[in-house]
PQR file of N, CA, C, O and H, with PARSE charges and radii, in Angstrom:
ATOM      1  N   MET A   1      -6.413  32.152 -25.986 -0.4000 1.5000
ATOM      2  CA  MET A   1      -5.061  31.673 -26.116 -0.0000 2.0000
ATOM      3  C   MET A   1      -4.128  32.866 -25.928  0.5500 1.7000
ATOM      4  O   MET A   1      -4.398  33.967 -26.408 -0.5500 1.4000
ATOM      5  N   THR A   2      -3.045  32.631 -25.233 -0.4000 1.5000
ATOM      6  CA  THR A   2      -2.077  33.695 -25.010 -0.0000 2.0000
ATOM      7  C   THR A   2      -1.109  33.765 -26.180  0.5500 1.7000
ATOM      8  O   THR A   2      -1.095  32.879 -27.035 -0.5500 1.4000
ATOM      9  H   THR A   2      -2.825  31.737 -24.843  0.4000 1.0000
ATOM     10  N   ALA A   3      -0.314  34.801 -26.219 -0.4000 1.5000
ATOM     11  CA  ALA A   3       0.663  34.970 -27.290 -0.0000 2.0000
ATOM     12  C   ALA A   3       1.673  33.829 -27.313  0.5500 1.7000
ATOM     13  O   ALA A   3       2.220  33.511 -28.370 -0.5500 1.4000
ATOM     14  H   ALA A   3      -0.325  35.520 -25.525  0.4000 1.0000
ATOM     15  N   ALA A   4       1.928  33.211 -26.168 -0.4000 1.5000
ATOM     16  CA  ALA A   4       2.903  32.118 -26.082 -0.0000 2.0000
ATOM     17  C   ALA A   4       2.312  30.775 -26.510  0.5500 1.7000
ATOM     18  O   ALA A   4       3.006  29.759 -26.468 -0.5500 1.4000
ATOM     19  H   ALA A   4       1.484  33.469 -25.310  0.4000 1.0000
ATOM     20  N   GLY A   5       1.040  30.754 -26.921 -0.4000 1.5000
ATOM     21  CA  GLY A   5       0.423  29.516 -27.382 -0.0000 2.0000
ATOM     22  C   GLY A   5      -0.210  28.699 -26.276  0.5500 1.7000
ATOM     23  O   GLY A   5      -0.565  27.541 -26.498 -0.5500 1.4000
ATOM     24  H   GLY A   5       0.476  31.579 -26.956  0.4000 1.0000
ATOM     25  N   SER A   6      -0.362  29.265 -25.096 -0.4000 1.5000
ATOM     26  CA  SER A   6      -1.048  28.563 -24.019 -0.0000 2.0000
ATOM     27  C   SER A   6      -2.462  29.132 -23.879  0.5500 1.7000
ATOM     28  O   SER A   6      -2.792  30.159 -24.472 -0.5500 1.4000
ATOM     29  H   SER A   6      -0.074  30.206 -24.916  0.4000 1.0000
ATOM     30  N   PHE A   7      -3.279  28.455 -23.097 -0.4000 1.5000
ATOM     31  CA  PHE A   7      -4.656  28.872 -22.891 -0.0000 2.0000
ATOM     32  C   PHE A   7      -4.881  29.012 -21.397  0.5500 1.7000
ATOM     33  O   PHE A   7      -4.460  28.153 -20.622 -0.5500 1.4000
ATOM     34  H   PHE A   7      -3.012  27.620 -22.616  0.4000 1.0000
ATOM     35  N   GLU A   8      -5.545  30.097 -20.980 -0.4000 1.5000
ATOM     36  CA  GLU A   8      -5.789  30.280 -19.557 -0.0000 2.0000
ATOM     37  C   GLU A   8      -7.178  30.838 -19.310  0.5500 1.7000
ATOM     38  O   GLU A   8      -7.739  31.551 -20.142 -0.5500 1.4000
ATOM     39  H   GLU A   8      -5.887  30.795 -21.609  0.4000 1.0000
ATOM     40  N   PHE A   9      -7.723  30.497 -18.148 -0.4000 1.5000
ATOM     41  CA  PHE A   9      -8.997  31.053 -17.720 -0.0000 2.0000
ATOM     42  C   PHE A   9      -9.062  31.034 -16.200  0.5500 1.7000
ATOM     43  O   PHE A   9      -8.332  30.297 -15.538 -0.5500 1.4000
ATOM     44  H   PHE A   9      -7.268  29.917 -17.473  0.4000 1.0000
ATOM     45  N   THR A  10      -9.956  31.864 -15.662 -0.4000 1.5000
ATOM     46  CA  THR A  10     -10.129  31.968 -14.223 -0.0000 2.0000
ATOM     47  C   THR A  10     -11.360  31.184 -13.786  0.5500 1.7000
ATOM     48  O   THR A  10     -12.425  31.293 -14.395 -0.5500 1.4000
ATOM     49  H   THR A  10     -10.549  32.462 -16.200  0.4000 1.0000
ATOM     50  N   VAL A  11     -11.209  30.404 -12.743 -0.4000 1.5000
ATOM     51  CA  VAL A  11     -12.333  29.713 -12.131 -0.0000 2.0000
ATOM     52  C   VAL A  11     -12.693  30.501 -10.884  0.5500 1.7000
ATOM     53  O   VAL A  11     -11.882  30.622  -9.966 -0.5500 1.4000
ATOM     54  H   VAL A  11     -10.344  30.316 -12.249  0.4000 1.0000
ATOM     55  N   SER A  12     -13.902  31.036 -10.848 -0.4000 1.5000
ATOM     56  CA  SER A  12     -14.295  31.839  -9.690 -0.0000 2.0000
ATOM     57  C   SER A  12     -15.100  30.991  -8.706  0.5500 1.7000
ATOM     58  O   SER A  12     -14.665  30.834  -7.566 -0.5500 1.4000
ATOM     59  H   SER A  12     -14.561  30.938 -11.594  0.4000 1.0000
ATOM     60  N   GLY A  13     -16.212  30.458  -9.076 -0.4000 1.5000
ATOM     61  CA  GLY A  13     -16.992  29.557  -8.235 -0.0000 2.0000
ATOM     62  C   GLY A  13     -17.217  30.048  -6.825  0.5500 1.7000
ATOM     63  O   GLY A  13     -17.228  31.253  -6.573 -0.5500 1.4000
ATOM     64  H   GLY A  13     -16.566  30.586 -10.002  0.4000 1.0000
ATOM     65  N   ILE A  14     -17.395  29.122  -5.906 -0.4000 1.5000
ATOM     66  CA  ILE A  14     -17.593  29.416  -4.492 -0.0000 2.0000
ATOM     67  C   ILE A  14     -16.221  29.544  -3.855  0.5500 1.7000
ATOM     68  O   ILE A  14     -15.429  28.602  -3.886 -0.5500 1.4000
ATOM     69  H   ILE A  14     -17.385  28.143  -6.110  0.4000 1.0000
ATOM     70  N   SER A  15     -15.941  30.687  -3.286 -0.4000 1.5000
ATOM     71  CA  SER A  15     -14.623  30.947  -2.705 -0.0000 2.0000
ATOM     72  C   SER A  15     -14.248  29.869  -1.692  0.5500 1.7000
ATOM     73  O   SER A  15     -15.001  29.589  -0.759 -0.5500 1.4000
ATOM     74  H   SER A  15     -16.585  31.451  -3.261  0.4000 1.0000
ATOM     75  N   GLY A  16     -13.072  29.268  -1.888 -0.4000 1.5000
ATOM     76  CA  GLY A  16     -12.577  28.225  -0.995 -0.0000 2.0000
ATOM     77  C   GLY A  16     -13.007  26.823  -1.367  0.5500 1.7000
ATOM     78  O   GLY A  16     -12.420  25.858  -0.877 -0.5500 1.4000
ATOM     79  H   GLY A  16     -12.460  29.495  -2.645  0.4000 1.0000
ATOM     80  N   ALA A  17     -14.017  26.674  -2.223 -0.4000 1.5000
ATOM     81  CA  ALA A  17     -14.471  25.342  -2.649 -0.0000 2.0000
ATOM     82  C   ALA A  17     -13.493  24.783  -3.671  0.5500 1.7000
ATOM     83  O   ALA A  17     -12.916  25.535  -4.456 -0.5500 1.4000
ATOM     84  H   ALA A  17     -14.494  27.458  -2.621  0.4000 1.0000
ATOM     85  N   SER A  18     -13.305  23.471  -3.667 -0.4000 1.5000
ATOM     86  CA  SER A  18     -12.391  22.827  -4.616 -0.0000 2.0000
ATOM     87  C   SER A  18     -13.092  22.504  -5.927  0.5500 1.7000
ATOM     88  O   SER A  18     -14.235  22.046  -5.944 -0.5500 1.4000
ATOM     89  H   SER A  18     -13.773  22.860  -3.030  0.4000 1.0000
ATOM     90  N   TYR A  19     -12.385  22.752  -7.024 -0.4000 1.5000
ATOM     91  CA  TYR A  19     -12.892  22.469  -8.365 -0.0000 2.0000
ATOM     92  C   TYR A  19     -11.869  21.638  -9.128  0.5500 1.7000
ATOM     93  O   TYR A  19     -10.661  21.805  -8.961 -0.5500 1.4000
ATOM     94  H   TYR A  19     -11.457  23.125  -7.010  0.4000 1.0000
ATOM     95  N   ILE A  20     -12.370  20.752  -9.955 -0.4000 1.5000
ATOM     96  CA  ILE A  20     -11.528  19.918 -10.805 -0.0000 2.0000
ATOM     97  C   ILE A  20     -11.644  20.439 -12.225  0.5500 1.7000
ATOM     98  O   ILE A  20     -12.748  20.561 -12.755 -0.5500 1.4000
ATOM     99  H   ILE A  20     -13.351  20.616 -10.090  0.4000 1.0000
ATOM    100  N   ILE A  21     -10.511  20.747 -12.845 -0.4000 1.5000
ATOM    101  CA  ILE A  21     -10.492  21.107 -14.259 -0.0000 2.0000
ATOM    102  C   ILE A  21     -10.329  19.819 -15.044  0.5500 1.7000
ATOM    103  O   ILE A  21      -9.406  19.040 -14.805 -0.5500 1.4000
ATOM    104  H   ILE A  21      -9.614  20.648 -12.414  0.4000 1.0000
ATOM    105  N   GLU A  22     -11.235  19.607 -15.980 -0.4000 1.5000
ATOM    106  CA  GLU A  22     -11.193  18.423 -16.828 -0.0000 2.0000
ATOM    107  C   GLU A  22     -11.061  18.852 -18.285  0.5500 1.7000
ATOM    108  O   GLU A  22     -11.529  19.923 -18.670 -0.5500 1.4000
ATOM    109  H   GLU A  22     -11.985  20.239 -16.175  0.4000 1.0000
ATOM    110  N   THR A  23     -10.419  18.006 -19.092 -0.4000 1.5000
ATOM    111  CA  THR A  23     -10.268  18.282 -20.518 -0.0000 2.0000
ATOM    112  C   THR A  23     -10.827  17.119 -21.336  0.5500 1.7000
ATOM    113  O   THR A  23     -10.922  15.984 -20.869 -0.5500 1.4000
ATOM    114  H   THR A  23     -10.039  17.135 -18.780  0.4000 1.0000
ATOM    115  N   SER A  24     -11.191  17.446 -22.570 -0.4000 1.5000
ATOM    116  CA  SER A  24     -11.716  16.443 -23.487 -0.0000 2.0000
ATOM    117  C   SER A  24     -11.385  16.870 -24.918  0.5500 1.7000
ATOM    118  O   SER A  24     -11.249  18.059 -25.206 -0.5500 1.4000
ATOM    119  H   SER A  24     -11.114  18.367 -22.950  0.4000 1.0000
ATOM    120  N   THR A  25     -11.260  15.911 -25.784 -0.4000 1.5000
ATOM    121  CA  THR A  25     -11.091  16.215 -27.207 -0.0000 2.0000
ATOM    122  C   THR A  25     -12.355  15.884 -27.996  0.5500 1.7000
ATOM    123  O   THR A  25     -12.441  16.161 -29.193 -0.5500 1.4000
ATOM    124  H   THR A  25     -11.371  14.945 -25.550  0.4000 1.0000
ATOM    125  N   ASN A  26     -13.359  15.275 -27.298 -0.4000 1.5000
ATOM    126  CA  ASN A  26     -14.567  14.860 -28.005 -0.0000 2.0000
ATOM    127  C   ASN A  26     -15.877  15.161 -27.259  0.5500 1.7000
ATOM    128  O   ASN A  26     -16.949  14.779 -27.728 -0.5500 1.4000
ATOM    129  H   ASN A  26     -13.289  15.050 -26.326  0.4000 1.0000
ATOM    130  N   LEU A  27     -15.805  15.831 -26.118 -0.4000 1.5000
ATOM    131  CA  LEU A  27     -16.955  16.165 -25.270 -0.0000 2.0000
ATOM    132  C   LEU A  27     -17.668  14.943 -24.704  0.5500 1.7000
ATOM    133  O   LEU A  27     -18.762  15.074 -24.154 -0.5500 1.4000
ATOM    134  H   LEU A  27     -14.934  16.141 -25.737  0.4000 1.0000
ATOM    135  N   VAL A  28     -17.072  13.756 -24.826 -0.4000 1.5000
ATOM    136  CA  VAL A  28     -17.637  12.537 -24.266 -0.0000 2.0000
ATOM    137  C   VAL A  28     -16.749  12.020 -23.135  0.5500 1.7000
ATOM    138  O   VAL A  28     -17.224  11.767 -22.029 -0.5500 1.4000
ATOM    139  H   VAL A  28     -16.184  13.649 -25.272  0.4000 1.0000
ATOM    140  N   ASN A  29     -15.475  11.870 -23.419 -0.4000 1.5000
ATOM    141  CA  ASN A  29     -14.515  11.368 -22.445 -0.0000 2.0000
ATOM    142  C   ASN A  29     -13.757  12.540 -21.825  0.5500 1.7000
ATOM    143  O   ASN A  29     -13.139  13.332 -22.536 -0.5500 1.4000
ATOM    144  H   ASN A  29     -15.089  12.076 -24.319  0.4000 1.0000
ATOM    145  N   TRP A  30     -13.809  12.646 -20.493 -0.4000 1.5000
ATOM    146  CA  TRP A  30     -13.183  13.755 -19.772 -0.0000 2.0000
ATOM    147  C   TRP A  30     -12.082  13.231 -18.867  0.5500 1.7000
ATOM    148  O   TRP A  30     -12.228  12.176 -18.248 -0.5500 1.4000
ATOM    149  H   TRP A  30     -14.311  12.002 -19.916  0.4000 1.0000
ATOM    150  N   ALA A  31     -10.981  13.967 -18.789 -0.4000 1.5000
ATOM    151  CA  ALA A  31      -9.850  13.586 -17.942 -0.0000 2.0000
ATOM    152  C   ALA A  31      -9.499  14.746 -17.015  0.5500 1.7000
ATOM    153  O   ALA A  31      -9.392  15.887 -17.466 -0.5500 1.4000
ATOM    154  H   ALA A  31     -10.863  14.823 -19.292  0.4000 1.0000
ATOM    155  N   PRO A  32      -9.318  14.464 -15.719 -0.5600 1.5000
ATOM    156  CA  PRO A  32      -8.938  15.525 -14.793  0.2800 2.0000
ATOM    157  C   PRO A  32      -7.479  15.941 -15.013  0.5500 1.7000
ATOM    158  O   PRO A  32      -6.612  15.098 -15.243 -0.5500 1.4000
ATOM    159  N   VAL A  33      -7.225  17.243 -14.939 -0.4000 1.5000
ATOM    160  CA  VAL A  33      -5.855  17.729 -15.104 -0.0000 2.0000
ATOM    161  C   VAL A  33      -5.375  18.582 -13.937  0.5500 1.7000
ATOM    162  O   VAL A  33      -4.171  18.760 -13.757 -0.5500 1.4000
ATOM    163  H   VAL A  33      -7.930  17.928 -14.752  0.4000 1.0000
ATOM    164  N   GLU A  34      -6.306  19.112 -13.141 -0.4000 1.5000
ATOM    165  CA  GLU A  34      -5.913  19.926 -11.995 -0.0000 2.0000
ATOM    166  C   GLU A  34      -7.079  20.055 -11.029  0.5500 1.7000
ATOM    167  O   GLU A  34      -8.238  20.134 -11.437 -0.5500 1.4000
ATOM    168  H   GLU A  34      -7.284  18.968 -13.287  0.4000 1.0000
ATOM    169  N   THR A  35      -6.751  20.077  -9.729 -0.4000 1.5000
ATOM    170  CA  THR A  35      -7.732  20.368  -8.689 -0.0000 2.0000
ATOM    171  C   THR A  35      -7.192  21.528  -7.872  0.5500 1.7000
ATOM    172  O   THR A  35      -6.024  21.538  -7.484 -0.5500 1.4000
ATOM    173  H   THR A  35      -5.810  20.013  -9.397  0.4000 1.0000
ATOM    174  N   ASN A  36      -8.058  22.512  -7.614 -0.4000 1.5000
ATOM    175  CA  ASN A  36      -7.618  23.690  -6.889 -0.0000 2.0000
ATOM    176  C   ASN A  36      -8.824  24.326  -6.212  0.5500 1.7000
ATOM    177  O   ASN A  36      -9.968  24.007  -6.534 -0.5500 1.4000
ATOM    178  H   ASN A  36      -9.006  22.504  -7.930  0.4000 1.0000
ATOM    179  N   ALA A  37      -8.559  25.236  -5.263 -0.4000 1.5000
ATOM    180  CA  ALA A  37      -9.633  25.942  -4.562 -0.0000 2.0000
ATOM    181  C   ALA A  37      -9.886  27.278  -5.242  0.5500 1.7000
ATOM    182  O   ALA A  37      -8.948  27.995  -5.592 -0.5500 1.4000
ATOM    183  H   ALA A  37      -7.629  25.495  -5.001  0.4000 1.0000
ATOM    184  N   ALA A  38     -11.151  27.604  -5.426 -0.4000 1.5000
ATOM    185  CA  ALA A  38     -11.547  28.857  -6.082 -0.0000 2.0000
ATOM    186  C   ALA A  38     -11.271  30.047  -5.167  0.5500 1.7000
ATOM    187  O   ALA A  38     -11.340  29.917  -3.945 -0.5500 1.4000
ATOM    188  H   ALA A  38     -11.912  27.022  -5.142  0.4000 1.0000
ATOM    189  N   PRO A  39     -10.968  31.170  -5.731 -0.5600 1.5000
ATOM    190  CA  PRO A  39     -10.719  31.421  -7.158  0.2800 2.0000
ATOM    191  C   PRO A  39      -9.279  31.073  -7.525  0.5500 1.7000
ATOM    192  O   PRO A  39      -8.372  31.193  -6.702 -0.5500 1.4000
ATOM    193  N   PHE A  40      -9.079  30.639  -8.778 -0.4000 1.5000
ATOM    194  CA  PHE A  40      -7.724  30.350  -9.254 -0.0000 2.0000
ATOM    195  C   PHE A  40      -7.650  30.504 -10.769  0.5500 1.7000
ATOM    196  O   PHE A  40      -8.662  30.464 -11.468 -0.5500 1.4000
ATOM    197  H   PHE A  40      -9.816  30.541  -9.447  0.4000 1.0000
ATOM    198  N   LEU A  41      -6.446  30.676 -11.247 -0.4000 1.5000
ATOM    199  CA  LEU A  41      -6.172  30.795 -12.678 -0.0000 2.0000
ATOM    200  C   LEU A  41      -5.655  29.459 -13.178  0.5500 1.7000
ATOM    201  O   LEU A  41      -4.683  28.925 -12.643 -0.5500 1.4000
ATOM    202  H   LEU A  41      -5.623  30.708 -10.679  0.4000 1.0000
ATOM    203  N   PHE A  42      -6.304  28.912 -14.208 -0.4000 1.5000
ATOM    204  CA  PHE A  42      -5.849  27.668 -14.820 -0.0000 2.0000
ATOM    205  C   PHE A  42      -5.089  28.014 -16.087  0.5500 1.7000
ATOM    206  O   PHE A  42      -5.561  28.814 -16.895 -0.5500 1.4000
ATOM    207  H   PHE A  42      -7.093  29.345 -14.643  0.4000 1.0000
ATOM    208  N   LEU A  43      -3.923  27.424 -16.271 -0.4000 1.5000
ATOM    209  CA  LEU A  43      -3.090  27.653 -17.449 -0.0000 2.0000
ATOM    210  C   LEU A  43      -2.734  26.316 -18.072  0.5500 1.7000
ATOM    211  O   LEU A  43      -2.179  25.445 -17.403 -0.5500 1.4000
ATOM    212  H   LEU A  43      -3.539  26.774 -15.615  0.4000 1.0000
ATOM    213  N   ASP A  44      -3.050  26.149 -19.349 -0.4000 1.5000
ATOM    214  CA  ASP A  44      -2.692  24.941 -20.091 -0.0000 2.0000
ATOM    215  C   ASP A  44      -1.642  25.317 -21.122  0.5500 1.7000
ATOM    216  O   ASP A  44      -1.952  25.949 -22.132 -0.5500 1.4000
ATOM    217  H   ASP A  44      -3.501  26.857 -19.892  0.4000 1.0000
ATOM    218  N   ALA A  45      -0.411  24.932 -20.868 -0.4000 1.5000
ATOM    219  CA  ALA A  45       0.685  25.239 -21.775 -0.0000 2.0000
ATOM    220  C   ALA A  45       0.793  24.217 -22.906  0.5500 1.7000
ATOM    221  O   ALA A  45       1.610  24.387 -23.810 -0.5500 1.4000
ATOM    222  H   ALA A  45      -0.159  24.420 -20.047  0.4000 1.0000
ATOM    223  N   ASN A  46      -0.026  23.149 -22.870 -0.4000 1.5000
ATOM    224  CA  ASN A  46       0.041  22.081 -23.880 -0.0000 2.0000
ATOM    225  C   ASN A  46      -1.076  22.158 -24.907  0.5500 1.7000
ATOM    226  O   ASN A  46      -1.243  21.231 -25.700 -0.5500 1.4000
ATOM    227  H   ASN A  46      -0.690  23.011 -22.135  0.4000 1.0000
ATOM    228  N   VAL A  47      -1.837  23.230 -24.914 -0.4000 1.5000
ATOM    229  CA  VAL A  47      -3.019  23.308 -25.771 -0.0000 2.0000
ATOM    230  C   VAL A  47      -2.672  23.202 -27.265  0.5500 1.7000
ATOM    231  O   VAL A  47      -3.499  22.714 -28.035 -0.5500 1.4000
ATOM    232  H   VAL A  47      -1.701  23.983 -24.271  0.4000 1.0000
ATOM    233  N   THR A  48      -1.524  23.625 -27.687 -0.4000 1.5000
ATOM    234  CA  THR A  48      -1.158  23.568 -29.110 -0.0000 2.0000
ATOM    235  C   THR A  48      -0.884  22.142 -29.594  0.5500 1.7000
ATOM    236  O   THR A  48      -0.719  21.922 -30.794 -0.5500 1.4000
ATOM    237  H   THR A  48      -0.852  24.021 -27.062  0.4000 1.0000
ATOM    238  N   GLN A  49      -0.835  21.182 -28.687 -0.4000 1.5000
ATOM    239  CA  GLN A  49      -0.605  19.783 -29.069 -0.0000 2.0000
ATOM    240  C   GLN A  49      -1.888  19.090 -29.545  0.5500 1.7000
ATOM    241  O   GLN A  49      -1.852  17.938 -29.977 -0.5500 1.4000
ATOM    242  H   GLN A  49      -0.969  21.360 -27.712  0.4000 1.0000
ATOM    243  N   TYR A  50      -3.014  19.794 -29.464 -0.4000 1.5000
ATOM    244  CA  TYR A  50      -4.311  19.202 -29.793 -0.0000 2.0000
ATOM    245  C   TYR A  50      -4.991  19.996 -30.906  0.5500 1.7000
ATOM    246  O   TYR A  50      -4.918  21.225 -30.934 -0.5500 1.4000
ATOM    247  H   TYR A  50      -3.043  20.729 -29.113  0.4000 1.0000
ATOM    248  N   ALA A  51      -5.648  19.292 -31.816 -0.4000 1.5000
ATOM    249  CA  ALA A  51      -6.409  19.966 -32.869 -0.0000 2.0000
ATOM    250  C   ALA A  51      -7.626  20.666 -32.270  0.5500 1.7000
ATOM    251  O   ALA A  51      -8.032  21.734 -32.729 -0.5500 1.4000
ATOM    252  H   ALA A  51      -5.707  18.294 -31.794  0.4000 1.0000
ATOM    253  N   CYS A  52      -8.198  20.051 -31.243 -0.4000 1.5000
ATOM    254  CA  CYS A  52      -9.368  20.607 -30.569 -0.0000 2.0000
ATOM    255  C   CYS A  52      -9.358  20.106 -29.132  0.5500 1.7000
ATOM    256  O   CYS A  52      -9.193  18.910 -28.888 -0.5500 1.4000
ATOM    257  H   CYS A  52      -7.868  19.184 -30.870  0.4000 1.0000
ATOM    258  N   ARG A  53      -9.534  21.016 -28.183 -0.4000 1.5000
ATOM    259  CA  ARG A  53      -9.537  20.625 -26.766 -0.0000 2.0000
ATOM    260  C   ARG A  53     -10.565  21.455 -26.017  0.5500 1.7000
ATOM    261  O   ARG A  53     -10.612  22.678 -26.150 -0.5500 1.4000
ATOM    262  H   ARG A  53      -9.668  21.987 -28.380  0.4000 1.0000
ATOM    263  N   PHE A  54     -11.397  20.770 -25.219 -0.4000 1.5000
ATOM    264  CA  PHE A  54     -12.438  21.423 -24.441 -0.0000 2.0000
ATOM    265  C   PHE A  54     -12.076  21.362 -22.961  0.5500 1.7000
ATOM    266  O   PHE A  54     -11.350  20.473 -22.516 -0.5500 1.4000
ATOM    267  H   PHE A  54     -11.359  19.777 -25.111  0.4000 1.0000
ATOM    268  N   PHE A  55     -12.599  22.328 -22.210 -0.4000 1.5000
ATOM    269  CA  PHE A  55     -12.319  22.411 -20.778 -0.0000 2.0000
ATOM    270  C   PHE A  55     -13.623  22.572 -20.023  0.5500 1.7000
ATOM    271  O   PHE A  55     -14.583  23.151 -20.530 -0.5500 1.4000
ATOM    272  H   PHE A  55     -13.189  23.050 -22.571  0.4000 1.0000
ATOM    273  N   ARG A  56     -13.645  22.050 -18.794 -0.4000 1.5000
ATOM    274  CA  ARG A  56     -14.759  22.321 -17.894 -0.0000 2.0000
ATOM    275  C   ARG A  56     -14.239  22.270 -16.461  0.5500 1.7000
ATOM    276  O   ARG A  56     -13.248  21.605 -16.157 -0.5500 1.4000
ATOM    277  H   ARG A  56     -12.865  21.580 -18.381  0.4000 1.0000
ATOM    278  N   ALA A  57     -14.934  22.987 -15.602 -0.4000 1.5000
ATOM    279  CA  ALA A  57     -14.628  22.971 -14.166 -0.0000 2.0000
ATOM    280  C   ALA A  57     -15.820  22.361 -13.455  0.5500 1.7000
ATOM    281  O   ALA A  57     -16.952  22.809 -13.636 -0.5500 1.4000
ATOM    282  H   ALA A  57     -15.739  23.527 -15.849  0.4000 1.0000
ATOM    283  N   VAL A  58     -15.572  21.341 -12.647 -0.4000 1.5000
ATOM    284  CA  VAL A  58     -16.630  20.701 -11.868 -0.0000 2.0000
ATOM    285  C   VAL A  58     -16.247  20.757 -10.397  0.5500 1.7000
ATOM    286  O   VAL A  58     -15.075  20.627 -10.046 -0.5500 1.4000
ATOM    287  H   VAL A  58     -14.653  20.976 -12.500  0.4000 1.0000
ATOM    288  N   ARG A  59     -17.228  20.949  -9.554 -0.4000 1.5000
ATOM    289  CA  ARG A  59     -16.950  21.024  -8.115 -0.0000 2.0000
ATOM    290  C   ARG A  59     -16.532  19.669  -7.599  0.5500 1.7000
ATOM    291  O   ARG A  59     -17.175  18.658  -7.883 -0.5500 1.4000
ATOM    292  H   ARG A  59     -18.180  21.054  -9.840  0.4000 1.0000
ATOM    293  N   ALA A  60     -15.450  19.651  -6.837 -0.4000 1.5000
ATOM    294  CA  ALA A  60     -14.956  18.394  -6.266 -0.0000 2.0000
ATOM    295  C   ALA A  60     -15.902  17.917  -5.168  0.5500 1.7000
ATOM    296  O   ALA A  60     -16.495  18.729  -4.458 -0.5500 1.4000
ATOM    297  H   ALA A  60     -14.928  20.472  -6.606  0.4000 1.0000
ATOM    298  N   PRO A  61     -16.040  16.609  -5.031 -0.5600 1.5000
ATOM    299  CA  PRO A  61     -16.927  16.065  -3.973  0.2800 2.0000
ATOM    300  C   PRO A  61     -16.392  16.350  -2.584  0.5500 1.7000
ATOM    301  O   PRO A  61     -17.012  15.964  -1.592 -0.5500 1.4000
TER
END
């Protein structure tokens, strides 16, 4: 978490391949929030609105 209360991480993966960042509050139900080509920096400025939030990056089809 950054000092401003946001959370960020870098997705490296396969250079040029598209990845979908998904979030979940229970590790069961996942929702896509961003699609981008690797490498990229993902920033979630809304992380403080959740008691617990998980992230994952999956390769786009």
